[in-house]
Structure formats: C-alpha cells, structure tokens
C-alpha positions in Angstrom: -3.1 54.4 59.5 -0.4 56.9 58.5 0.5 54.6 55.6 -2.8 54.8 53.9 -2.9 55.7 50.2 -6.3 57.4 50.3 -6.4 60.4 48.0 -3.1 59.7 46.2 -4.3 59.6 42.6 -2.1 59.0 39.6 -2.9 61.0 36.5 -0.2 59.7 34.2 1.7 56.5 33.5 5.0 58.1 34.6 3.5 58.9 38.0 2.2 55.4 38.4 5.6 53.9 37.5 7.9 56.1 39.5 10.3 54.5 41.9 8.3 55.4 45.0 4.6 55.8 44.0 3.5 56.2 47.6 3.9 59.7 49.1 4.9 58.3 52.5 7.8 56.4 50.9 9.0 59.5 49.1 8.9 61.6 52.3 10.8 58.9 54.2 13.4 58.8 51.5 14.0 62.5 51.5 14.2 62.5 55.3 16.7 59.7 55.2 18.8 61.5 52.5 18.7 64.8 54.5 19.9 63.0 57.6 22.7 61.3 55.7 23.9 64.3 53.7 23.2 67.1 56.2 22.3 65.8 59.6 25.3 63.5 60.2 27.9 66.1 59.1 26.3 68.7 61.3 26.3 66.3 64.3 29.9 65.6 63.6 30.8 69.3 63.3 29.3 70.0 66.7 30.7 66.8 68.2 27.2 65.5 69.2 26.8 61.8 70.1 26.8 59.4 68.4 28.3 60.9 65.3 30.6 63.3 67.0 33.6 61.0 67.1 35.7 59.4 64.4 34.9 55.8 65.5 31.3 55.9 64.3 32.4 57.2 60.9 35.5 55.0 60.4 34.4 51.8 61.9 30.6 51.7 61.1 29.3 54.2 58.6 32.1 54.1 56.0 32.3 50.3 55.8 28.5 50.0 55.9 28.2 52.2 52.8 31.0 50.4 50.9 29.7 46.9 51.8 26.2 48.0 50.9 27.5 49.0 47.4 29.2 45.6 47.0 26.0 43.8 48.1 24.1 45.8 45.5 26.5 44.6 42.8 26.1 40.9 43.9 22.4 41.3 44.2 22.1 42.3 40.6 23.9 39.1 39.6 22.5 36.6 42.1 19.2 38.2 43.2 17.9 39.5 39.9 19.6 37.4 37.3 19.9 34.2 39.4 23.6 33.5 38.7 25.3 32.3 41.9 28.7 33.8 42.4 31.4 33.2 45.0 33.9 35.6 43.4 32.8 38.9 44.8 36.1 39.4 46.7 38.1 38.9 43.4 36.1 41.5 41.5 36.5 43.9 44.4 40.3 43.2 44.3 40.5 43.8 40.6 38.8 47.2 41.0 41.1 48.1 43.8 44.4 47.1 42.2 43.4 48.4 38.8 42.5 51.7 40.3 45.8 51.7 42.1 47.7 51.1 38.9 45.9 53.8 37.0 46.3 56.2 39.9 50.1 55.6 40.2 50.9 55.2 36.5 50.8 52.1 34.2 54.0 50.8 32.5 53.8 47.7 30.4 57.0 46.7 28.6 56.6 45.4 25.0 60.2 45.0 23.9 61.1 48.1 21.9 57.7 49.7 22.4 56.7 50.3 26.0 53.1 51.2 26.9 53.1 53.9 29.5 50.1 55.7 31.0 50.8 58.6 33.3 49.1 58.7 36.7 45.4 59.6 36.3 43.2 61.6 38.7 41.3 59.7 41.3 37.8 59.6 39.8 38.9 58.3 36.4 41.2 55.8 38.2 38.3 54.3 40.2 36.0 54.2 37.2 38.6 52.6 34.9 39.5 50.1 37.7 35.8 49.2 37.8 35.8 48.9 34.0 38.6 46.3 34.3 36.6 44.4 36.8 33.6 44.4 34.4 35.7 43.0 31.6 37.0 40.2 33.8 33.4 39.6 35.0 32.3 39.1 31.4 35.1 36.6 30.8 34.2 34.6 33.9 30.5 35.0 33.1 30.8 33.1 29.8 30.6 29.7 31.5 27.1 30.8 32.7 25.9 30.2 29.2 26.4 26.5 29.6 26.4 25.8 33.4 24.3 27.0 36.3 23.8 26.6 40.0 26.7 25.1 42.0 28.7 24.5 38.9 28.7 28.2 38.1 29.5 28.9 41.8 32.6 26.7 41.4 33.6 28.6 38.3 33.4 32.0 40.1 35.2 30.4 43.1 38.0 29.6 40.7 38.2 33.3 39.8 38.5 34.1 43.5 41.5 31.7 44.0 43.1 32.7 40.7 43.2 36.4 41.5 44.2 35.8 45.0 47.3 34.0 43.6 47.9 36.7 40.9 47.9 39.7 43.3 50.2 37.8 45.7 52.7 36.5 43.1 52.7 39.1 40.4 54.7 42.0 41.9 53.8 44.3 39.0 50.3 45.0 40.5 52.0 46.3 43.7 54.7 48.3 41.9 57.2 45.7 42.9 56.8 46.3 46.7 58.7 43.6 48.5 56.1 43.3 51.3 53.2 42.8 48.9 51.2 45.5 50.5 50.4 48.8 48.8 49.3 52.3 50.0 46.6 54.2 48.3 47.5 57.5 46.7 46.0 60.8 47.9 42.2 61.1 47.4 42.4 64.1 45.1 39.1 64.9 43.5 39.3 67.9 41.2 41.8 69.6 43.4 40.1 68.8 46.7 42.0 66.3 48.8 39.7 64.1 50.9 41.3 63.4 54.3 39.0 63.9 57.2 36.6 61.0 58.2 33.5 63.1 57.5 34.8 63.9 54.0 35.5 60.2 53.3 32.0 59.4 54.6 30.4 61.9 52.2 32.5 60.6 49.3 31.3 57.1 49.9 27.7 58.3 50.4 27.8 60.1 47.0 29.0 56.9 45.3 26.4 54.7 47.0 23.5 57.1 46.3 24.4 57.3 42.6 24.9 53.6 42.1 21.9 52.6 44.2 19.7 54.9 42.1 21.3 53.5 38.9 20.7 49.9 40.0 17.1 50.6 41.0 16.3 52.1 37.6 18.1 49.3 35.8 16.1 46.5 37.5 12.9 48.3 36.8 13.7 48.7 33.1 13.8 46.4 30.1 17.2 44.9 31.1 16.0 44.2 34.6 12.9 42.3 33.3 15.2 40.2 31.2 17.4 39.4 34.2 14.3 38.4 36.3 12.9 36.3 33.4 16.2 34.5 33.1 16.3 33.9 36.8 12.8 32.5 37.0 13.1 30.1 34.0 15.8 30.7 31.5 14.4 28.3 28.9 11.0 30.0 28.9 12.8 33.4 28.7 14.7 32.3 25.7 11.5 31.1 24.0 10.0 34.5 24.6 12.8 36.1 22.7 15.2 37.0 25.5 18.9 36.4 24.5 20.6 34.6 27.4 24.0 35.8 26.1 23.0 39.4 26.5 21.1 39.0 29.7 23.6 37.0 31.7 26.8 38.8 30.5 25.2 42.2 31.0 24.4 41.1 34.6 28.0 40.0 35.1 29.4 43.2 33.6 27.2 45.6 35.7 27.6 43.6 38.8 31.4 43.4 38.5 31.6 47.1 37.7 29.7 48.0 40.9 31.8 45.6 42.9 34.9 47.1 41.3 33.9 50.5 42.5 33.2 49.1 46.0 36.6 47.4 46.0 38.4 50.7 45.1 36.5 52.6 47.8 37.3 49.8 50.3 41.0 50.0 49.5 41.4 53.7 49.1 38.9 55.2 51.5 38.5 52.6 54.3 41.8 50.8 54.4 44.3 53.2 53.0 46.9 50.4 52.8 46.0 46.9 52.0 47.3 43.5 50.9 45.6 40.7 48.9 44.1 39.1 52.0 41.8 42.1 52.3 39.8 40.6 49.4 40.0 36.9 50.3 37.3 34.3 50.1 36.0 35.4 53.4 35.0 38.8 51.8 33.1 36.9 49.1 31.1 34.9 51.7 30.5 38.0 53.8 28.9 39.8 50.8 26.9 36.7 49.9 25.6 36.5 53.4 24.5 40.1 53.3 22.5 39.4 50.1 20.8 36.3 51.6 20.0 37.9 54.9 18.9 41.2 53.5 16.9 39.8 50.6 17.6 38.4 47.2 16.3 40.6 44.4 16.0 43.8 46.6 18.1 46.9 46.6 16.8 47.7 50.1 17.8 44.2 51.2 21.5 45.0 50.3 21.5 47.8 52.8 19.7 45.8 55.5 22.0 42.8 55.1 25.1 45.0 55.3 23.8 46.7 58.4 23.1 43.4 60.1 26.4 41.8 59.2 28.4 44.9 60.3 26.4 45.7 63.5 26.1 42.2 64.8 29.7 41.8 66.0 29.5 45.2 67.7 26.3 44.3 69.5 27.6 40.9 70.6 30.7 42.7 72.0 29.1 45.7 73.6 25.8 44.4 75.0 27.2 41.6 77.3 29.7 44.1 78.7 26.9 46.6 79.4 25.0 43.8 81.2 28.0 43.0 83.3 28.8 39.7 81.4 32.3 40.2 79.9 33.1 37.8 77.1 36.4 37.3 75.2 37.0 38.4 71.6 37.3 34.7 70.5 33.8 34.1 72.0 32.4 37.0 70.1 33.8 35.8 66.8 32.3 32.4 67.4 28.9 33.9 68.4 28.9 35.9 65.1 29.3 32.7 63.1 26.7 30.9 65.1 24.1 33.7 65.0 24.7 34.4 61.3 24.5 30.7 60.3 21.3 30.2 62.4 19.7 33.3 60.9 20.5 32.2 57.4 19.0 28.8 58.0 15.9 30.3 59.6 15.4 32.8 56.7 15.8 30.1 54.1 13.1 28.1 55.7 10.7 30.9 56.9 11.3 33.8 54.6 13.7 33.1 51.7 13.5 36.7 50.5 15.1 38.0 53.7 14.6 41.1 55.8 13.4 43.1 52.7 10.4 40.8 52.4 9.6 41.2 56.1 9.7 45.0 55.7 7.4 44.8 52.7 5.0 42.6 54.6 5.0 45.1 57.5 4.1 47.9 55.1 1.2 45.9 53.7 -0.1 45.4 57.2 0.1 49.1 57.9 -1.9 49.9 54.7 -4.8 47.9 56.2 -4.4 48.6 59.9 -6.4 48.4 62.1 -8.4 45.9 60.0 -7.3 42.2 59.9 -4.7 41.3 57.3 
C-alpha cells in the first residue's frame, strides 16, 4: 500500500505533466541519485564492500553507465521512432575517433592551403566528436525516407561494415600509428585531470544523468510525439501533418549524437587504448539486445537491459563456482548466448516491451494492492 496516490492532488497542468507525477517515484529517484553521486564515492573512500575496490568501478559500474547511454541513443531511434538500426557500433566509433582527432589536433592537407585545428580541450572534443556522429547518422538516415524494416537495417549494417573498413585502412584517423591502435589523451576537464576510477565513474555518471534527463524530456515533448506517431503508423502521421523527413532525420541525429558521446566515453574513460574491433558488429548487436530486453520505447528499459547484459556473464561465472560447480570460460560464453537468446524469444512472445513493462505492471499492482488486479 506504500505506492498509493491518495491525497496527492495536482493543482496545475505543469504539476500533472511533470516527469514523475507520483511522490513515491520522485523520492525513489532522489534516493537513487544520492546513492549514485554520494553513497558510492563514500563507500569507495572508506573501502567498504562492494564498492571499496577498483574492480566494481572499472568492470561493472563504468561500462554499465556507458552502455546504458548507448542504449538510450538506440532506443530513441528504434524504440520511439521505429527505425531499426544495426549500426550502433559504427556511430560509437565515429564519436570515439572524431573526439580523438579533435583532442590531438586535426590536420587536413589541401594542396597549398592546409586546414589545421590545434588540440581542443576534452569536453569540446567529445561534443564535437558526437556532432560528427550525428552528421553521419543523418546521412545514413536518408534511406529511411524510402525504406523501412529489414531493408533499413541492412542500410545501417552497411554503415557498420563501411566504417569498420575506414578506421582500419585509413591511417589518418589513428595519426598514422602502424599498429592501428590509439591511446586516449589525458582526461583534462577545465584543468582537472580525471585519473582515479572513482573520478572516471563520476564523470560517466554526470554525462549519463544529463543525457538521460534530456532524452526523457525530448520523448515527452512535441518531437517525441512525432517520433511515436511515425513509429505507430507513418502514413497516418504524415496525413496528420507530421513531416517524415524532420521526424526520422531528427531521430537519427539525436540518436547518433548520444551514441557518439557513449563511444567517446567508452574509448577514453573505459578502454584508454583501443582499436577498431572495439566497435565491431558485436557491439551493435549487444546494444540492440539491451534495448529489446530492457524495453523498446523506455528510458528505464535502457538501464535495465544494460544491467542485465553486463551482469549476466558475471553471474554465470561466479554463481556456479560459489555452488562448487566450476565451469570453463568457454562454457560461460556459450551460456551467455543461450540465456540471452532464450530470454529475447520469451520476451518477444510474452512481453514485447521488455523488463520496463514488467516493472510498470508491478507498479500498477502495488497501486491496487491488496485488492485484486
């Protein structure tokens, strides 16, 4: 009965349309933010389990936040606008390599006139790299005006393979490094160099909180309603006055921008040094699975899907050992594929909207408990 809304009256339209109109949701959000921004750093400072060691931050929390951000970007395009994409890894790679070039200096020879840009600070480099990803996303989103479904997925898959080839073959993107791998520059933000794992965690957390709030407000606004109308029935949306050119390309642009930021964070904050295989087709499928499992058309679902995909291999590796049933690494990797595939099939049949819908259903039951639903 703690989820009842009795006595929570709305006296204005703004109060009724706020992101979390129920008081319990607002309290839960503030508690979650307090734990994330204050609790975890304090536990890490005093070396209190489980956040007192670097493993929890480096191997779980930091990749969870970055992959959640990438899933939010894909969810805007696929979940809210209905445009199937298999090029998430490519857009992340564009953001990473563009941010690297802006951070180390850009030199483009034009015969007698050379274009040279000095190395930029880290924050402008990440944002400009994401902007490059958004521009490429618009270019590869143009086919969505004529094709849809699997045909559009193949077009975005072509982007994935094309940029995999570009970043491997064109040495300019790696500053002519013979090995093909690059190392990220120092994470210098306004004179403060981010080095410690807890600092990297807080940096990712700030980016994720800002872009999650931005995405939540976008999907609730006019542009979000255009995306969802285009997703549900694009012909009817066009008859209602919605321009498919604006709706689809804006979804590609914003989605690619967010995935570009996620790619830069993945390369600079999590990996530190990377090569093109870090953003291969496997990364695209991983993010797509997060969106499907977590819930299409749900910002919360992006976090739930990322948590599941990231925690599942750890559970399959640690739980059998704790029970005295040691299994090999190869078996764990196979079990991850089996469990993930089986869960996707089950969700597509039983609950196509994923874990986010199950969570929403649970809240609806709590609002009426102990009465029958």
